[in-house]
N, C-alpha and C positions, 0 to 999 in steps of 0.2 A: 634738501626741499626742492630745488629746483627739478633736478631730475624725475623727480614725479609729474613734472606739469608740462617737460618740452617735448614732450608729442601736442598736449594741446594746444600751446603757443604755438604749434608746427600747424596743427590742423586747421588754427584761427588765422594763420596769416593765409593760407592756400582759400580760406571760403572765404575772405574778404575781398580775395582779387579775386574771388567768381563773383561776388557782391559785385566789384565797382565793374569788371568787364559786362555782367547782367543790366545793369544799371546803365550802362554805357549806351546799348546796343539797345536797352528799350526805351531811352529818351530820349540820347545823343543831344547832352548836355551834360556841365559837370555838375551841376544845382541837384541835376536828378540824378547823377552816378551817386553825389552824395549823401542824397534821401534816401537811396536804396543801402548804403552804406551804416546809416544811421539807425533801419529801421532792425538789418542784421545784428547789429551791435545791442540793443537794445532787449531783443529776439534773446541774446543771449545770457544775458544782464536774468530777464525773466526767467530764463530756464534753469540757471544755477541757484537765483534763491530762492523757487519754487521746492529745489529739487536737493536742498544742502542733507535737509532732513534723509532722502534718500538714501544719501552713500555713507550718512551714517548709521541705515540700517543695512546695508548691504555689508556693510564692513563686520557691524557685531556678528553676521550671520559667516559670512568668507571667512571671521578667524578662526572657526570651529573645523572648517572644511579640509579636504583631502587637497595638499597644494595642488596637486596637477588637475583639480576639477576648479582650483583658481583661479590657475591660470585659463583655464578653458572658459570660464566667466569672463573672465576682464579683456577676453578677447572677443572671441564668438559671440557670448552673452551681448558684450558693449554693442558690439558692431548690430547686432538684432535691434538694441536697445536705439541707435541712431538712427539706421536705415528703415529699420521695419515698424516703429512707432511713430518715428516722424515725416514718414515719407508713406510705405506702404500702409499702414493704419489707417489716416485721412482718406486715401483711397478706396478702401475696403469700407468705409461706412458711404460711401456716394454709390458705390456696388450693389449694396446691400439696399439702403434709403431708395435710392432709385430704379433698383434694378437693372443696371447696366452692367456690358462687360469689362474687363479690365482695360481692354484698347480706348472702348467710349469714354471711360471714368477719368482716366489719362489726359484724354482730351477733351472733357466737358473743365476738367480743371485746368488748364492749361488755354484756352478760349475763353470758357465764359466763365472766370472767377469766383462774377458775383451770383452767377447760379448754385457753385460749388461750394460758397461759404454758406448761403441758403439752405442748402443740403445737410451741411457738415452740423450746422448751429441745432436745425431741428433734430439733431439726434444728442440737444446737449443734456437734456432730464435722461433719459436713458445711457449715455454715461455716468452722469455726473451719482445714480442710484447703482452703477452696477460699480462703479470704483470703489462710493462709498461705503457700502456692504463691505466690501473685499478686506479694504484698510481697517475698516471697523473692528472688521474675526483680527486681522491681523493684532491692531492693538492690545483690543482685549487680551487675546491670547498670553501676551507677555505679561500684564499683571493678576490675570486670575489663573496666579502658580502658585500651585500650596508647596512646592520644592524656593519658588526664590527665595535666598537669604539675606539678599542688601536691598534696601528701599531710601527711597531721596527724600518722598514725601511720602513719609510715615502716616500721618492720620489719613491717607489717601488709601496707600499700598496696601499697609497692614491689614485692613477690615478687608480687601478685595481677594487679597491672599488668604484668609478665614477662609472665604464660602467657595473657592477655586474645586474644591472636590465636588461639590453640589455639578452635577453635569448638564452642559447644554444654555448654562444661563451668558455665555455671552451669547451665543443665537438668540436664547431669548429676548433679549436687551435691542440686538440690530434691528432683528423684528419689529420692534416696540416702534422703534425711531422711525422705523420705514411706514407703519400704517401712520404715525401719527405726521412726520411728512407727507404723505398720500395725501392727509385733510386739507393740507394747505391749496392741493392744485386743482386744478378740471380735473371732469372726470375721466376722458380721452390721458390727459398728460399723467394722471395717477395713475391709470393702469401700465403705463409704459413705464413709469418709476415702478411699479411694485414688480413688473413682469423682470426687471432689469436689476433690482436688488436682489431679489431671488437667485438670478443668475449669478451673482457675484458672491452669494452664499453658498452654493452650489459648487459655483469653480474652487472658491476657498478650501472646500468640503474633502474635493476632487482631490487637489493638491496633498492635501493632508495625508488620504488613502494612501495615494503612492508613495509620500515619504514614509507614513508608519511601516508600506507594503516594503520598500527597500530597505528600512531602517537594518543597519547590520547587527547579526546578535554578535559576531566576533570579528575581528578586526581582519578578516580575509583580502588580498588584495580585489578579489570580485567584488565582495560585500562591500568595499571601503568607494569603489566604483557606481557601485547600484547605489549606493546613500549620497554620493557628489551628486549622479545625475537628478536623483529625488529633489536636493536641493539647490541645482542649477536651475530645475521647472519651477521653485517656488520663489527666487528670483527674479525670474522674468516675467510671471504673473504680475509679481509686487512692481517689480519697473513700467508694467505700461499700467498700471491702477494708479503710480505716479504723476505718467506723461499725460493721463488725459488734461490733468489744469492747462497744462502749456499749450499744448495742442488749441485747444479751446482757446485759452486766452490770444493765443496770438493773433486772431482773428479781429481782436481790438484795432489791432494794427494794421495787418494785409490780409488781403485775402487770395494773394500768388504764393502760390506751392513752393515755388524756387528757392522763392524770399525764407519763407518758413522752415523748409527744409535748411536752409545755409543756417540762420540765425539759430536754430533749434538744437540742431548737428553738431555746433560749436561751444552749446553749453551743455548738450548731455556730454561728450569729452571731457570737458573739466569734470562733471560727476563723478565719471570715469577715474580722473587722476586723485580728487579729491577719497573716491575710494582705495584706490591702489596706496595714499601717502596712508591711512588711517589703517590701513591692515598691519604693511610694512613696519610701519612706526610704532606698532602696538599702543595705540593710541587708544583706542576705546576700553583696553585693560587696565591702562596707566591712568587713567582720569573716569575713576569708577560710576560716575553719575551719569557718564556723557550718553549710555546706552537708552539710558532711562526718558535723558532728552530727545532721544530717537523716536521714540513710541509717543510719547505725551503728545509727540509733532504727529504722528500717524495717528492718532486720536483727533486732534484740531483740524486736521485736513480732511478728514470722513467726515466730520461736522460740519466742514466747509461744505464740502459737495454737499450735501442735504441739503442746506441751507441756500445754496447758488440755483437749487431749480425751484426756491420762488420769491428771492431775494437775492439779489446780485451782490458779491463781496469785491473787491477792487484785488485782480489778483498780485499788487502792492502787497496790501495787506495780509492775504493771504504766505506770501512767501517771507515776512516778516514775523510772524507767527512763529513760524517753525522756526524762523535763526535765531527767536528770543528765548525760545525754552530750551534751545539746544547750548546757546549764551549762557544763560542759565543755568544748566548740568553743567558745562565746562568749570563756570564760575564757583560752583559747590564742590565740584571734584578737587581742585585747588587747594581751597581751601580746608578741604578733608585731612588731602595729603600736606599740608604742611601742619595740623593739628597733630597728623601721625609723625610727624619729625621733630614736633617739640615735646609730644608726650616722653619720648627716654630722656630728654634733657631735664625734663622737670622731676622725674623720678628720681635720676640723678644728683640732681639739687636738694 
């Protein structure tokens, strides 16, 4: 197991060393250095707790991908997740919101962190709308599937599968949730939220179109490459949506971009290691309900994103809900596996 995590431990050591150096250069005292190290560690734990369901969903998609594209996502894709979403993305928010160039946005983040935090925080409603709608569609797609044979919570999943052939039912549910949430907001915020949610919905549909166009009709090499690219693109947007909560939640601890990048970067590397472990060990297949738990966690996160636009839910609770759902799914899988093992013995007796 440790062989899948050695890279993350190495990255953690380097990240904490950078955090210690930065804390010393910033404060010039051991106390100041330790305070920066503590924030980096807390941010890393926050990212892991919020993204465990992300790792499970990534693994459920990666297990069916071509090995070449698996490796590309676990290298290039994770690099984009670590550096793009944790460093570049907050800068892009400032560029768009404040209408600044990239150099001015970086200068603002480093020299005026309070103003930088204000601008990013003001984008909170739009980010929650986009991420909530996209993740809502991802979660609903899994349950509204007429071909899904295995159910974890049959009382919920079986009726959903029966009406899965009704086109656009998932879109209708997301639009209803978007409208209901917008009624809880001031007019200006409601408009921002609705536009962002529609953007998330359209992004999901665009990715689905790309996946459909690139889906291989035959197992030829070129077709596999095309399908791999479609799944790669899907995973990148999915990972970006998952990271919104972590990036926004980080500002509850610090408005320093460098500290945020170190802490969330460490957490993102452990999410990568968890993804590799789940794929290489075949965990998603061995524990039959784990995938179900991950998609329930996605729907829970999408719901929390919508609620967060008008009532703050602490990041600790957000991460705990996802961990509990996946933990329950794992426990249910273990029980089901034990029952399968006992069944032949019972028949023989």
